[in-house]
C-alpha positions as CSV (number, residue, x, y, z in Angstrom):
1,M,0.1,0.1,-0.1
2,F,1.5,3.3,-1.1
3,E,0.9,6.3,1.0
4,Y,0.8,9.7,-0.5
5,K,0.5,13.1,1.3
6,T,-1.7,15.6,-0.5
7,K,-0.8,19.3,-1.2
8,G,-3.6,22.2,-1.5
9,V,-6.7,19.9,-1.1
10,C,-9.1,19.0,1.9
11,A,-8.1,15.3,1.8
12,R,-4.9,14.7,3.8
13,R,-3.6,11.5,2.5
14,I,-4.3,9.0,-0.3
15,F,-3.5,5.3,0.0
16,V,-2.9,3.5,-3.3
17,E,-2.8,-0.3,-3.9
18,L,-1.6,-1.5,-7.4
19,D,-1.6,-4.7,-9.0
20,G,1.2,-4.1,-11.7
21,N,-0.1,-1.0,-13.7
22,V,-3.7,-1.6,-12.5
23,V,-5.4,0.3,-9.7
24,K,-6.5,-2.2,-7.3
25,S,-7.9,-0.1,-4.4
26,V,-7.8,3.6,-3.3
27,K,-8.6,5.2,0.2
28,F,-8.5,8.8,1.0
29,E,-8.2,10.3,4.4
30,G,-10.1,13.5,4.8
31,G,-12.0,15.1,2.0
32,C,-15.6,15.0,0.9
33,N,-16.8,11.6,2.1
34,G,-19.1,10.7,-0.9
35,N,-16.8,12.2,-3.6
36,T,-13.7,10.5,-2.5
37,K,-15.3,7.2,-2.1
38,G,-16.8,7.6,-5.5
39,I,-13.8,8.5,-7.2
40,S,-12.1,5.6,-5.5
41,K,-14.7,3.1,-6.8
42,L,-14.4,4.6,-10.5
43,V,-10.7,4.2,-10.7
44,E,-10.6,0.7,-9.4
45,G,-9.6,-1.6,-12.4
46,M,-8.1,1.2,-14.5
47,T,-4.5,1.3,-15.6
48,V,-2.3,4.0,-14.1
49,E,-2.0,5.7,-17.5
50,E,-5.9,6.0,-17.6
51,V,-6.1,7.6,-14.4
52,V,-3.2,9.9,-15.1
53,D,-4.8,11.0,-18.5
54,R,-8.2,11.5,-17.1
55,L,-7.6,13.2,-13.8
56,T,-4.5,15.2,-14.2
57,G,-5.0,19.1,-14.1
58,I,-8.6,18.9,-12.6
59,G,-9.0,21.9,-10.4
60,C,-11.4,22.5,-7.7
61,G,-13.1,25.9,-7.5
62,F,-10.3,28.4,-7.6
63,K,-7.5,25.9,-6.7
64,A,-5.1,24.6,-9.3
65,T,-5.5,20.9,-8.1
66,S,-8.3,18.9,-6.7
67,C,-8.6,15.3,-5.2
68,P,-8.7,13.8,-8.6
69,D,-5.5,15.5,-9.7
70,Q,-3.8,14.7,-6.5
71,L,-5.0,11.2,-7.2
72,A,-3.4,11.1,-10.3
73,K,-0.1,12.1,-8.9
74,A,-0.6,9.6,-6.0
75,V,-1.0,6.6,-8.6
76,S,1.8,7.8,-10.7
77,M,4.2,8.0,-7.9
78,A,3.0,4.5,-6.4
79,Y,3.6,3.0,-10.0
80,N,7.0,4.7,-10.4
81,N,8.2,3.8,-6.8
82,G,6.6,0.2,-6.6
């Protein structure tokens, strides 16, 4: 299980489990409960490349980042450091 400390969002940490290059599970600590649970379920079974391509660059309100954008970073780091 890879642990990523978020930057600039309400969620504090993201835990990512991969099976090769496929997302096995995601769990957020903090953030908007329903949204983080929803995004976690949506990315399960996706490849790292799909997650990064779809979620990178999504902002939240006036912020340049968001929980989905941070998830893309977390998944990428988990894959590259795994």
